[in-house]
C-alpha positions in Angstrom: -0.2 -0.1 0.3 1.2 3.3 -0.9 2.0 5.9 2.0 -0.2 8.8 0.6 -0.5 12.6 1.4 -2.2 12.4 4.5 0.1 10.0 6.5 2.6 12.3 5.3 0.8 15.1 6.6 0.1 13.5 10.1 3.9 12.7 10.0 5.2 15.9 9.7 2.9 17.9 12.4 3.9 14.9 14.8 5.5 16.7 17.5 8.8 15.4 19.1 9.7 17.4 22.3 13.4 18.4 22.6 14.2 15.7 24.9 13.4 13.1 22.6 15.2 15.1 19.8 18.3 15.2 22.0 18.2 11.4 22.7 18.0 10.7 18.9 20.6 13.0 18.2 23.1 11.4 20.5 22.1 8.0 19.5 23.0 8.8 16.2 25.8 10.2 16.8 27.3 7.5 18.6 26.4 5.1 15.9 23.6 3.2 18.1 22.0 1.4 15.3 18.3 1.5 15.6 15.5 -0.5 12.9 11.9 0.4 13.3 9.4 -1.8 12.0 5.8 0.1 11.8 2.5 -1.7 11.6 -0.3 1.7 11.0 -3.8 1.1 10.1 -4.6 1.0 6.5 -6.9 4.4 7.4 -4.7 7.2 8.6 -7.3 8.6 10.7 -7.4 5.3 13.0 -3.5 5.6 13.7 -2.3 6.8 16.9 -0.5 10.1 17.4 2.2 8.2 19.4 2.7 5.9 16.1 2.9 8.9 13.7 5.8 10.3 16.1 8.0 7.2 16.1 7.4 7.0 12.2 8.9 10.5 11.9 11.8 9.0 14.6 12.2 6.5 11.7 12.3 8.7 9.0 14.9 10.6 10.8 17.0 7.4 11.0 16.2 6.4 7.5 15.1 7.5 4.1 13.1 4.2 3.7 10.8 3.2 6.1 10.0 -0.6 6.9 6.0 -0.1 7.0 3.5 -2.7 6.8 -0.7 -1.7 7.1 -2.7 -3.8 8.9 -7.0 -4.0 8.7 -8.0 -4.3 12.6 -7.2 -0.8 14.8 -5.7 -3.1 17.7 -3.1 -4.6 15.1 -1.3 -1.5 15.2 2.2 -1.7 17.0 5.9 -0.8 16.4 8.8 -3.2 16.8 12.2 -2.0 17.6 15.6 -3.5 17.1 18.4 -1.6 18.7 21.4 -3.8 18.1 20.6 -7.2 19.7 17.9 -6.0 21.4 14.3 -6.3 20.4 11.3 -4.5 21.5 7.5 -4.5 21.0 5.3 -1.5 21.5 1.7 -2.7 21.1 -1.6 -0.8 20.2 -2.4 -0.4 23.9 1.0 0.9 25.1 0.7 3.4 21.8 -2.0 5.1 23.5 -0.1 5.8 26.7 1.6 9.1 27.0 4.8 9.5 24.7 7.2 9.9 27.6 5.9 6.9 29.3 6.5 4.7 26.0 10.1 5.8 26.2 10.6 5.4 30.1 9.3 1.7 29.8 11.5 1.2 26.8 14.7 2.6 28.6 13.7 0.1 31.5 13.4 -3.4 29.0 17.1 -2.2 27.8 20.0 -4.6 28.4 22.6 -2.8 31.2 24.8 -1.8 28.6 22.2 0.4 26.8 21.2 1.8 30.0 24.3 3.2 30.3 24.8 5.1 27.5 21.4 6.8 28.0 22.6 7.7 31.5 25.7 9.0 29.6 23.3 11.1 27.6 21.2 12.5 30.3 24.7 13.7 32.3 25.6 15.2 29.0 22.3 16.7 28.8 22.1 18.4 31.9 25.8 19.9 31.1 24.3 21.2 28.0 21.6 22.7 30.0 24.0 24.4 32.4 26.2 25.7 29.7 23.1 27.4 28.4 22.1 28.7 31.6 25.2 30.5 32.1 25.4 31.4 28.4 22.1 33.3 29.3 23.4 35.2 32.2 26.8 36.1 30.1 24.4 37.1 27.6 21.9 39.5 29.7 25.0 41.0 31.4 26.7 41.7 28.0 23.4 43.4 26.5 23.5 46.0 29.7 24.3 49.2 28.7 26.9 49.8 31.1 28.5 46.3 30.5 32.3 46.1 30.8 33.8 43.9 27.4 36.9 42.6 29.9 34.4 41.3 32.4 32.0 39.5 29.8 35.5 37.9 28.2 36.6 36.9 31.9 33.0 35.3 32.5 33.2 33.3 29.2 36.5 32.2 30.2 35.2 31.2 33.3 32.4 29.3 31.4 35.3 27.5 29.4 37.4 26.9 32.8 34.7 26.2 36.0 34.2 23.0 37.0 30.3 23.3 36.7 30.9 24.2 33.1 33.6 23.5 30.7 36.2 22.3 33.6 39.1 23.1 31.7 42.2 23.9 33.6 43.4 26.9 31.6 42.1 29.1 28.9 43.8 31.6 26.8 42.3 34.3 24.3 44.4 35.5 21.9 43.5 38.4 19.5 44.8 39.8 16.0 47.2 42.7 16.3 47.8 42.6 12.6 48.1 40.0 9.7 51.4 38.5 11.1 50.7 38.4 14.7 48.3 37.3 17.6 48.9 38.4 21.1 47.7 37.2 24.3 44.5 39.1 25.2 42.7 37.7 28.3 43.7 34.1 30.2 41.9 32.6 33.0 43.3 29.6 35.5 45.6 28.5 37.8 49.4 30.4 37.4 51.2 27.2 38.4 50.6 23.5 40.1 50.4 24.8 43.5 48.1 27.4 42.9 45.6 24.8 41.1 45.8 22.5 44.3 44.9 25.5 46.2 42.0 26.1 44.1 40.5 22.4 44.0 41.0 22.2 47.8 38.9 25.6 48.4 35.5 23.4 48.2 33.7 25.8 50.2 34.3 28.6 47.6 33.2 26.9 44.6 30.8 28.8 42.6 27.9 27.4 40.9 27.4 29.3 38.0 28.8 32.5 36.1 26.5 34.9 38.1 28.6 34.3 41.2 31.5 35.4 39.1 30.1 38.6 37.9 28.7 39.6 41.5 32.6 39.5 42.4 34.6 40.6 39.7 36.0 44.0 39.5 37.6 46.1 37.1 40.8 45.4 38.7 40.6 41.7 38.2 43.8 40.2 36.3 44.3 36.6 36.7 47.7 35.0 37.6 48.2 33.1 34.6 47.4 36.0 32.7 50.2 37.9 34.3 52.4 35.0 33.9 52.1 35.1 29.9 51.0 38.5 29.0 53.6 39.5 26.5 53.4 36.0 24.6 52.9 36.4 20.8 52.4 33.8 18.3 53.0 34.4 14.6 50.3 33.8 12.2 52.3 31.6 10.0 52.8 29.0 12.7 49.1 28.5 13.2 47.6 28.8 9.7 46.2 25.4 9.6 44.5 25.7 13.0 43.1 28.8 12.1 41.1 27.3 9.2 39.3 25.5 11.2 35.3 26.2 11.6 35.1 24.8 15.2 36.9 23.6 18.3 39.2 20.8 17.6 41.7 18.8 19.8 45.1 19.0 19.2 47.5 16.1 20.2 50.7 17.3 22.1 52.9 16.2 19.6 51.2 18.1 17.2 51.5 21.5 18.6 53.7 24.4 17.1 57.0 24.5 19.2 56.8 28.0 20.0 53.3 27.7 21.0 54.1 24.8 23.4 57.0 26.6 24.7 55.3 30.0 25.3 52.6 28.8 27.3 54.5 25.6 29.2 52.0 23.2 27.4 52.5 19.8 28.7 49.4 18.2 27.4 46.8 17.9 24.6 45.0 21.2 23.9 41.6 22.3 22.4 41.8 25.0 19.9 39.0 27.5 18.6 39.1 30.2 16.3 37.2 33.2 17.0 35.5 34.2 14.0 33.2 37.1 12.5 31.8 36.2 9.3 35.3 35.1 7.4 37.5 37.5 9.3 39.6 35.6 12.3 39.3 38.1 15.3 41.5 35.6 17.5 41.5 31.9 19.1 41.2 30.3 22.3 43.3 27.8 23.7 42.5 25.6 26.7 44.4 22.6 28.3 44.4 20.4 31.6 47.9 21.0 32.3 47.4 20.5 36.1 45.0 17.4 36.4 46.5 16.1 33.3 43.0 14.7 32.1 42.3 13.6 28.7 40.2 16.2 27.2 36.4 15.2 27.0 33.8 15.8 24.3 31.6 17.9 26.5 34.7 19.9 27.2 35.0 20.6 23.2 31.4 21.3 22.9 32.1 23.7 25.9 34.6 25.3 24.3 32.8 25.6 21.0 29.9 27.0 22.4 31.3 29.8 24.6 33.8 30.6 21.8 31.1 31.3 18.9 29.0 33.3 22.2 32.2 35.1 22.4 32.9 36.0 18.7 28.9 37.2 18.5 29.4 39.3 21.8 33.0 40.9 20.3 31.1 41.7 17.3 28.2 43.0 18.6 30.4 45.6 20.9 31.7 46.7 17.9 28.6 47.1 16.5 27.0 48.5 19.2 30.4 51.4 19.5 29.7 51.9 16.1 26.2 52.6 16.4 27.1 55.1 19.7 29.8 56.6 17.5 27.5 57.2 14.8 24.8 58.8 17.1 27.0 61.0 19.2 29.2 62.2 16.4 28.6 65.0 13.4 29.1 63.0 10.1 30.8 65.9 8.4 33.0 67.3 10.8 34.0 64.2 12.9 33.4 66.4 16.2 30.7 65.4 18.5 27.0 66.8 17.8 24.4 68.3 19.5 23.4 65.3 21.2 26.3 64.6 22.5 26.5 67.9 24.0 23.0 67.7 25.4 24.0 64.3 26.9 27.3 66.1 28.1 25.5 68.6 29.9 22.8 66.4 31.3 25.3 64.3 33.3 26.4 67.5 35.1 29.7 68.1 34.4 31.7 69.9 37.2 35.4 70.2 36.5 36.9 73.6 35.9 37.2 74.4 32.3 36.4 76.6 29.9 33.6 77.2 27.6 34.0 78.5 24.1 31.3 79.3 21.7 32.3 79.8 18.1 30.5 81.2 15.3 31.9 81.7 11.9 31.6 84.8 10.0 29.6 85.6 6.9 29.5 81.6 6.5 26.3 82.1 4.3 28.0 84.3 2.0 30.4 81.0 1.4 27.5 78.8 0.7 25.7 81.5 -1.6 28.8 82.3 -3.6 30.9 79.0 -3.7 27.9 76.5 -3.4 27.0 74.2 -0.4 29.5 71.5 -1.6 32.1 73.8 -0.9 30.5 74.9 2.4 30.3 71.4 3.5 34.4 71.0 2.6 35.3 74.1 4.6 33.4 72.9 7.6 34.6 69.4 7.4 38.2 70.8 7.0 37.4 73.5 10.1 36.3 70.3 12.2 40.3 68.7 11.4 41.7 71.8 12.3 39.9 72.1 15.6 40.7 68.4 16.8 44.4 68.8 15.7 44.6 72.3 18.1 43.0 70.6 21.3 44.2 68.1 23.6 42.6 64.2 23.6 40.8 64.8 27.0 39.4 68.4 25.6 35.8 68.3 24.2 34.8 69.8 21.0 31.2 70.0 19.7 29.5 71.2 16.5 26.3 72.9 17.9 24.5 73.4 14.9 25.3 75.0 11.2 28.6 77.0 11.6 28.7 77.2 15.2 30.7 75.1 17.4 31.5 74.7 21.2 34.8 73.6 22.7 35.6 72.5 26.5 39.2 73.1 27.2 39.7 71.5 30.6 41.6 74.4 32.1 41.1 77.6 33.8 43.8 79.4 32.5 42.4 82.0 30.0 45.3 82.5 28.1 46.0 78.9 27.3 42.2 79.1 26.1 42.9 82.6 24.0 45.8 80.8 22.9 44.1 77.5 21.3 41.4 80.0 19.6 44.6 81.8 17.8 46.0 78.7 16.5 42.6 77.5 15.1 41.7 81.3 14.0 45.3 81.4 12.0 44.9 78.1 10.4 41.3 78.5 9.3 42.2 81.9 7.7 45.3 80.7 5.8 43.7 77.3 4.8 40.2 78.1 4.5 40.1 81.8 3.9 37.5 82.3 7.0 37.3 84.1 10.3 35.0 83.6 13.2 33.6 85.1 16.4 34.2 83.4 19.8 33.1 83.8 23.3 34.9 82.7 26.6 33.6 82.0 29.8 35.2 80.0 32.8 33.2 77.0 34.2 32.2 77.0 37.1 31.5 80.7 37.3 29.2 82.4 39.8 27.1 79.4 40.9 25.8 79.3 37.0 25.3 75.9 35.4 26.6 74.5 32.4 23.7 75.4 30.2 23.8 79.2 31.6 27.4 79.3 31.1 27.1 78.1 27.5 24.3 80.5 26.9 26.7 83.5 28.1 29.3 82.4 25.8 26.8 82.5 22.8 26.1 85.9 23.7 29.9 86.7 23.8 30.5 85.3 20.4 27.7 87.6 19.2 29.6 90.7 20.9 33.0 89.3 19.2 31.3 90.0 15.7 30.9 93.5 16.6 34.4 94.2 18.4 36.3 92.2 15.7 38.2 90.5 18.7 37.9 87.1 21.1 35.5 88.1 24.2 36.4 86.7 27.6 33.5 87.1 30.4 34.7 89.2 33.1 31.8 90.5 34.5 28.7 89.4 36.3 25.6 88.9 34.2 
């Protein structure tokens, strides 16, 4: 009898929960051979839902299913053959809860199969814990104030902590240029004595990454990182390793000698490239140097999982930084924009400084006579001149149009005037423009920053009439 569309439809919509899918995937991965013989009724509507679910399982294992249609409803059944183990699920049991069917199957299995299923469950619990810790890291990383270093350390904790990846050590290298990778962060004991001290401190063992995030601070630098902080790896030494798509185990004998010597590697390692699309951002190395245990499959999976998460988070941080830069900087001049100035004011800036308001003279005539394209070129070049003549910790904003605000972190009025004169000389020489400006010390006479900025604007207007820079000397 041909398997018609109605059967196929019901097989497709049969729901297998994640637990069953995990068991199936794990069984297939370790090569457990499962043969399934199905005995459904000739009429699709009389077939129990659970038989359709098992039919879906059979399709997962093989493109060709062993199907024998029956005439009587109660004749419906499923026969399983797992290795030498035979098991029958009759019609009565097919009507039970699907998890109960699986449970009864496990009870009937030989001890060797039960042991394998137990191992699957252990790995499932470990995977669930990885997901829990990954969720904690993601929630932290997406917080606006999240510190990238703390995020990286928390991921390295996921790779090394006993409740997660359980490696002894983990190293993150980042790409300096096309020829070199440098150690960026590392986590783990610095030597065997420290390792034993950590393992003996049972009462301080943390249960998830949340504990790490609660206690770590910005000054946190692990001993192992201090020990190997100057390690560089040349890219040509690890070309083949960087070409891998996922985490792999590298036998001690195959590890490049420079890498082995620089990190004092004495056992096999797990290696994971950290990628962003086709670009390699860096790589992670993890080993079991101190307990000298073989690297387990779950450890490789943990490294792979957290390595991919690290790549996403690093790329996301880069994206967020680009987005923030785009939102807070003026695209034409490269100076901070009005939004950034408002945020600067809102945060309640208190340091002693000079607030300078600049207004270009007759800039409208430049646009009218030379065109807006030339006007934009002049504004862009003026932004470069401003950036060139202020210090890295000073601030410069495009207030709007041809108006600018500079914050000089100094209360020396002569220094402020000197900065303005340098900017003015270059602007006139290179761009053929002049500007008026007002300078106000801050804080002054209990005025807030917004008021001081308003006064500087008024002085810039006065400067247009007097022809020289105006410095606020008297009370308003």
